[in-house]
N, C-alpha and C positions, 0 to 999 in steps of 0.2 A: 393518706390515701392518694396523694398526688403520684406516688410511684406506680400505683396500680393503674392509674389512668394514662400516665405518660409513656409507659412501656407496653409492649404487646401483651394484651390481656391473657391471663392464665387463671385456671380454677384449681384450687387445692382441695384434696379430699383425703380422708384417712382410709387406709387399707390394712390388711393383716401384716403386710410387710413394711408399713410406715406411711409416710405422707407422699402423695404423688401430686405433681403439678402438671396440669394438662393444658396445652394451648387452646384458647377459646375457639380458634377456627376449626378444631376437631369436633366441636359440639354442633347440634342442629342449627339451622338458620334462625336468626333473631325472630322472624315472624312465627316460627314453630314454637319457640320458647314463650313468646307473648300469648299465643293462642292457648297454650297449655295452662297458663296462669289466668285465663278468663277474659282476655281481650277478644272482642268480637271482630269478625271480618269487616264489619262496617266501621268500627273504631280504627282499626289498623289501616283501612283504605284512606282515612282522612288524615293520617299522620305523614308529615313531610318525609321525603327520603333522607335517610341518615340519622333520624331522631331515635329510632328503635335500635338499641345496641344489644338487646337480648339479655340484659343484666337484671331483670326483675325477679322478685320472688312472690309476686301476686299482682293484683290489680286494685289499688285503693279506690279508684273511681267507681269500679263495679261494686265494691263493698259499700260505698256511700249510696249506691243505688238500691242495694239489696236489703240492708238491715237498718232499722230505725230505732234508736234508743235515746231516751231523753238525757240531757246533760244540763246542769245548772252552773251559771257563772255570775251571780248566784241564782238567778231566776230560771226555773225549768221551762222548757219549751218543747213543742212537738217537732221532731225532725223530719225532713223530707229529702228527696234527691238533691243533687247539685242543681240549682235553679238558674234560669236566665237572670242576668244582671248581678249575680253574686261574684264575690272575689275569692280566689283560691291561691294558696301558697303551697308550692311543692318543695319540701326540704330534701336537698340532694338530688337535684333535677337532671343531672347528666346532660345528655344531648336534647332533652325536652320531650320525650315520649308522653309522659303524663301531663305536662304543661299544655301541649298542643291538643291532647284529648280533652282536657278540662276547658280549654279556650273555646272549643266548639260547643260545649254544654252551656257555658255562661253567656255566649253570644257577644255581639259588638258592644253592648252596654255593660258587660262584665269585665273581669280582669283575671288573668292567669299569670302568676309570678313564679319563676323558677329561681331557686337559690342553690348555688354550688360553690365550693371553695376552690375548685380547680379551674384555672384560667383557660386551659385548653378546651374544657367542656363548655364554658361560657362562650368562648369564641366560636366553637362549633355550633352551639345552639343559636347564637346571633346570626351566623352565616346562613343557617337553615331558614331562620325567620325572614331574612332578607329576600329569599326566593319564594315567599308565600305572600298572601294577602292579609295575613293576621296583623291586626292593629291593636289587639287586646292582650298582647303577650309581652312580658318583660323578663329579662334574666339578670340576676344580680350575683356578682362574684363576692362570696362571703362565707365564712364558717357559719354553720347552722346554730352555733351556740350564742351568737351575737349578730343580729341582722339590723342593718340601718333602715328600718321601716318603723313608722309610728305605731303606737299602741292601737288596738282595736282596728286593725287593717283588714282582717280576713273573716269571711263567713265559714270557710273551710281551710283546714291544713291537712295536706296529704304527704305521705312519704312512702317510698318503695325500696325496701332492702338497703337502707342507709344507716339507720340508727345503731344497728349492730356494729358498724364500723367506727363509731365514736368511742374514744377511750372511756373506760368505766368512770374515771374521775370527772369527766366532762358531761356525762349523759344527763345529769340533773339540769344542767344549763339548757339543754335542748328542750326539755319539757317546760322549763320556766319560760323560754322564748315562745313556745306554742301558746301558753296561757296568756302571755302579754299581747301577742299579735292577734288573738281571736277576739272578735266582737262578742258582746254579751249574747249568749245563746249559740255561739259558734260551735263548730263540730270538727272532729278529728277522725281521719281514716288512715290507718297505718297498716302496711303489710311489711312484716319483718321476720327475722329468724330468731326464735327463742330456744333456749336450752331446757331440756327436761330435768337435768340435774347439773351440778357443778362440774366443770371440766377439770381435767388433770392439768398440772403445771406445764406438762409437755405440749398439750393442745393449746393452752393459753399463750405460750411463747412462740408458737409456730407462725411465722410470717405468711407462709403459704395458706394456712387455714384462716388467718386473719383477713387476708385479701380475698379469700374465698367466702367471706361472710359467715364463718363458723366460729372462730376463736373468740370473737368479741361479742357473741350472743349473750344476752341477759336471760335470767330465769323469769318466769311469769310473776312470781311474788315480788321480784325486784322492779318490774314494770309497774305494778300496782303502787309500790312505794314512791317511785318517781312521779307518777301522776298525782298522787295525793299531796306530796310535798310541793308540787307546783301550784296547787290550788283547785284542781279538778275535784268535783264532788260526784257522788253516785258510784256505781260499780261499772267497770268496763265490760264490754261484750266481747268475749273471745270466741272466735270461730276458728277451730284448730284443725289442722291436717297433721296427723302424727306420722313422723318419720322414724328412722332407727334411733336417733338420739336427739332429734330436734323437733320442734313444732313451729309452724308458721302462724304468726299472730295477725289476726284481722280485728281491728277494733274501731268502734265509733262511739263518741261520747256526745 
């Protein structure tokens, strides 16, 4: 996915005549995209300039605020919103939109950590941080399949439209890392693209649709398997928005 970040962003989508790649600048402003996916004016007002790239497919922090479902690792607990002094890890953090939003929620005694494999994004996020007063923010350059952080680091793990970009053979490693990094009673809130049925080989092999967060989408049953194989217990909570061929996954454990 370094190619998608390092070149002018484009979005691929399927039409009756084939696959069309559209420059991102032809889409609505990033703030409009974020608002459409549930970010409030108050949240966006607190985000440093340049951190919102308009590449979301939801708002995992809002999901953490809205739905409460128990998860056991192995002990069950009652979940609440992201709280003061908690720690949050954002997988695939980009320029830091959700990291800065989480940092405000956890306060100065908490920690918000962004992880991204792309050096340009990490450099951008660090540059943005240097122009803020945020002291509870950290960005790590790393693949989200293997992160140089200790076990039991986070109260929350969030991710926004990123896991679909991980190759199918590596997706289990992402969920294994989530389980390893979460504290007992930890919680996960993911916004992602899921497929309602298996894609054709043509779609799977399309780089435009892969970069556009379509071709790499898993099916719901595959997500369930990945979670259970990682060690998560209980049933995930899927809040779905149904599109033509895709659903957006919002889940908290």
